[in-house]
N, C-alpha and C positions, 0 to 999 in steps of 0.2 A: 390712571392714578395721577394725583396732582403733583406738580413740580415740587412743592414744599415737602411732601413726603419723601421724595427722592433726595432732596437736600438734607433732611434730617437723618435719613438712613445713611447717607454718605458720611455725615459728621459722626454718627454713632460708630460706624465701622472704622473710621479714622482714629477715634479715641480708643477703641478696643485694640487696634494695631499698635498704636503708640504705647499703650499700657503693657502689652505683651513684650514689645521690644525693650521697654524700660526694665521689666522684670528679668528678661533674659540677660540684659547687659549687667544688671546688678548681681545676678547669680554668677555670671562669668567672672566678674571682679572679685566677688567673695571667695570663689574657688581658687583664686590666685592667678588667673589668666589675664594679667594686666595688658599684655601686648594685644591679645584678641579684643579686649575691651576698647582700647584706643583705635585699633584698626576698624572695629565694628561701628565706629561713628560714621565711617564712609561706606562700609560694606556690612549692613546689619545681619547678614547671614552668619558672620563670624561670631556674633553674640550668641546665636542659637547653638553653634558648634561649641563655643566655650562653656555654655551652660550645661551641655550634655556630657562634656568630658569629665574625667575624674579630677579631683582636686590635686593641686601641686603637693609634693611630698611634705614640705614644711607646714602647709596648711593642715593637712590631715593629721600630722603628728601633733600639732598644737591642739587640735580639736579632741584627739584621743586623750591627751594629757588632761585637758579641762574636764572631760566627762569622767575620767578616772578620779580626779580630785573631787568632783561633785559627788560621786558615788561613795567615796571614802568619808566625806563630810556627812552625808546622809546616814551612813551606817553608824558613825560615832554619835550623832544626835539620837539615833534610835536606841543605842545601848545606854546612853546617859539617862534617857527618860524612863527606862525600864527598871 
């Protein structure tokens, strides 16, 4: 195989790796694991761990309130239109 093909394959794999790490890091941050996010800059395995862990209590409570509010608003719109 030619050298250029190996170079392009390496670039493609590097881009896929960086995209996956960015996604895991963003997910860890969104779930409220800020310490794991910052330490994950040096140890990327921590981003994967933070992304797989459950959200912090305050985050999941806020998300539950938001979904309850959205459901309530949707039901009031449905009853007003009927």
